[in-house]
N, C-alpha and C positions, 0 to 999 in steps of 0.2 A: 503493499499499499503506500503511495507516496502524495506529500503534503505538500501546497504550495504555502508560504507563509507570506502573512502581509500585515505589517503593523499599524494600526489607527494614527498614531504619529511617528511617522518614521525618522529615523534621526540621521540628520545633516550638519558633516562638518563645515562651520563656517572657515573662510577664506581668511587668511594671516593679514591684517593689513598690510600693507605698503609703505613703511615709515621707518626713518631711518632709528638705527638701534639706541639709546641712551647709555647712560654710562653707569647705571646700576643704582646711582644716587637718588635720581628721583623718582616716584613712582604712585600709583593712585590706590589709597588703601582700598580693600574689598567693602561691598558696601553692607551697609547696620544690617540688613535685613534679605535672608535669602529668597529664592525664586522656586526655590526646589520642592516637589512635592513627594507624598510617596507614590509609586507606581501602581497603575493600574492593572491588576493580573486577571482580569477575566478574560476567556478567548469562548470565540465564538468559531464552531463547524458547521461546516456546509459540505455536503456532497455533490460535488459539481462532474462528475462521471461516473459512468454505470462499472458496477462491481460483478463480476462474473466467475461464480463457482468453477469448482474441475470437473463438474454433473453440467453445466453449461447455464444453469441457472442465472437470469440477471437480477440484481436488486439497484433501482434507482437511475440516474440519478435522483434526487430530493430539493424541491424548494424549501423543505424546512431547516433552519438551524438551530444547531446545539448548543445550550449555552453552558459552561464548566458549572458545576454544583460545589466544587470544595479545590483546595490545593493541596499539593503534595508535601509532603515535609521535606523541607531545604536544609543546607547547611546554616543558616540564617536559625532556624529553630534549636541547634545545638547551643545556642549562647545566652545564656540567666544574666537578665538585666537587674543592676543592682545602684540604691542610691549611696553614695558617699556624702555625708555632711563634716564638714572641714571645721576641728572644734576650734581654732584659732579666729575664724573669721565668719563663720556660723553660714558660711553658703552649700549649697549643695549641687553634685554634679551627677547625672545616670553614668554607666559605666557598664560595658557588656563584656562576661565572661567567658573565656571556652575554657572547659578542662580536660584532658588526655579519656579517652576511651575509659582507660581502667587507674583512673585517675586514685594515687595512694597516696595519704598523707605523709607517709614515715618515708617516703622519696622526695628529692629532690628536683624539681625543673625547671629549663630554662623558661625564662619570658620574654612573650614578643609584644611591646607598646605601640600601639598604632596610633596616630591622631589625625584626624580625616581633613580635608580642605572647609575653606568657610562657607561654600553652598552646602555644607551637612547641617549649619547651623540652625534648626529648626527643632520645634518641638514636638519631634518623634525620637524617642530612644534608642533607639536603631535605625535609625538612617544611615549613622555610621556605618552600618554592614549592608547596604543595598545601594550605597551611590559612587561605589566603588569594590574592587577587591581586595583591598591593602589588607583590611582584616581577615577574610572570610578564605582566601585564597591559601592561607596557611593551617585552617582547619580542616582542609579535603582530606578524606582516609590517605590519599595518597600521601601528601603531604606531612601528615602526621607519624606514617609509617615510618619517614624520612628522618622527620623534626619532631619530632613529642615533643610539645612545648605549650605551658599556658598563655591564654592570648586576650589581651585585654584594650579592649577601645573603648575612649572615655565619649560621650557626648556632649558636645559644647550646646547649650537649647538658643533658641531664641529670647527666653526668659534670661538666661546669663549674660546674654551680649545685651539685654535693655537692663541688666542691673548692672554689672561688671564692666561693660565696655567689650569690644571684641578682643579675643585672647592675644591676638596679634597686630602689630602695628607697623608700618614702614618707617615709624621714628625709631622700631628696634629696641624699645623700650621694654622693661620688664613691667606687665601689668598685674591685676588683680587674679584675671583670669589665667596667667599663666602660674601664679601662685597655687590658686585650686588645682591645677592638672599637675604640677608640682608634686602637691602632700599627697594627691592621690596617688600618685604613683608609689610614693613612700609606703602611702596604707596598702597598697596591693602586697607590696616585699614583705611587709611587717606580717602580714596576714596569709599568705599562702606561703607553700614551700618552696622557696624561689633559690636556685642556683645563683649565689651573687656574681657568680664566675662567667656567665651566660645572661645576662639583661640586655637585648636588640631592641632599638628606639625604630620607627620608621612613620612617616608620613609625608604628605604632598600637601605644598603651597603653605597655606596656616599650617598643618602639621608638623611639616618638614623645619620651617621657622620656630616654632615649640620645641622640638627635638634641639635644633642648633643650642636655642636659648638655655635649655635645662642643663645640656653637656657643658657650656660656658659653666655653667655655675656650681656642676658636680662633675667635675673633668674625672673623674673616677667611677663614675654609674655604669654609662651601656660601655658594655664589652664591642659594640661595633654598632652602625646606626647605616639606615639605606634611606637617604637623602634625598627627595623628589619634586622638582621644580618649586625649588624653596631659593632663598639666599636670606644673610642676614646682614648685620656690622662687621663688615670684612675686617675693621680693629679687633674687633672683640672675638674673632673667631679665628684670631691666631693662635690663640692659646689651644686649639686643636688640631694642633700640627700634629702631635703625636697620636691622635686616636686612628681607630678603624674605621673606615667611611667609604660606602659606596655613594659616589652622587651623581644623579640622571637628570639631566634638561634636555630642552627643546631650544633649536638655533632661535625659533622666532619667540622664545619667552623675553618679552625685553626689560623685564629685571632678575629673572634665576640666572638666566646665562650668561649676561653680564658681570651680574654680580659673583657668580660662582668664579669666572675668569679669574678676577682679579682676588677671589679666596686662596685660588690652588697658586696662584702665583706670588703668592705671602708666603705661603707654606713653602713652595719651592725654592724662594730665598731665602726661608729659616733653616733651609737643609733637608726637608721631609722630602722623599721621591715620590711621585706622582705619577701614575700608570695613567695613560693617555692613548689615545686613537684616532683615526681618521674618524667622522662623522658617521653617526650607525644611520640605518634604513629601519627608519620602526615598521616597515612592512615585511620585514625578515620573515623567514622559517623559522621553527622552535630549531632545525640543526644550523640553519647560519646564526642565530641567536647562539648557539651551544660553541660555535667557533670564534664570536668576537668576544664572547663572554673569556673564553680561554688564553686568546692573545691577550686580553687585560689580565687577567692572575696570574699569567705568567710571566709579568712585569714584574713581580713578587714584591708589590708597591703596599703601604699602609693604606692611602688613599688610591681609590680609582674614581677615574672622571671622565665621564660618558656623556655624548650629547647625540640628541637625534637631529639628522637632517631635517631643516623647515620646522615642521609642526610649532602648535602654540603652545599655551600656560597649561590649560585643564586638557589639552589630548594627551600630553605627557603619560599622563597616571591611567591613562584608557589603556596602556601598551607594556609600563614599567613594572608593572607584579606579576605578570604573564610569563616575565623570562627566568624561567626556572635556575639557570645558573646563577644568577645573583642573589636566589632567593637560599642555593645551597652553599654559596661565598659567604653568606651573613652567618647561617648559621654552623659554619666550620669555624669560627671566630672563637678564642677561649683567651681569657686571663690567665689561664694557668699556661705554665712555660714548659 
């Protein structure tokens, strides 16, 4: 049986504006309100061609449309949502937790802490789990078989934006929102059996900026980080020169690309080896990505800097977390000698 798929609201990638790149110092903060909405998972099926059995009986076609009555369980349903209330500020933030299949409190587990971009800042506690796959991809059975880990994804809501302001801004200043997320992270580490030699951070845009800010404040916290489509104060980022980082941006990202160009140059000037490569084709096959990742890893540098040719800011993370080799690199890092 063959199905033809038609989305009621097809996705169209906007063309990147043709404008000169800036130096990363001037930008426009994300809007205070996101237009992100919950996805409509309703499906309608209509039989448009006849179905012929082996005995020659013909069924249909039919003009009757069948609408789904339920949705199957997904990886998202494997996450449980909790509320953390910061005792020092009184503010509360929802966070989503995935525990390994055979979770055992007598064992220690790696922690993967993911923060989404600001388009996820709406009042649905699980938006961070469906607006991208930066958290859920690590919860798949295939990934957990390789990299068993506790996964935590905080949800910075519109209510928090209205109360505390944005989590990150282009002023690159420590905010009340960052305090809340930072305290949540340390709460998680204290609550769950976390292997402190294997704490991994990642995030896109706002989430990547938050990762950098928290790592700046606690240089010994993260074992390694995957930073996607983000940038921060490049002078402040100099303290990360000895960190294990994989940075991925798009050439068409007018803030992250020039910002990370400056950051990696600063690290190189300070004596850090940076693995680079010609710009990547974001339409590469899995096999091609494997080769691109290997060529980068083979340079044996603590910081890997890769760039998608063309692309734009939000496009970056639609591909980034699908690259298996980068996920494998992240979990291969440890503080232990």
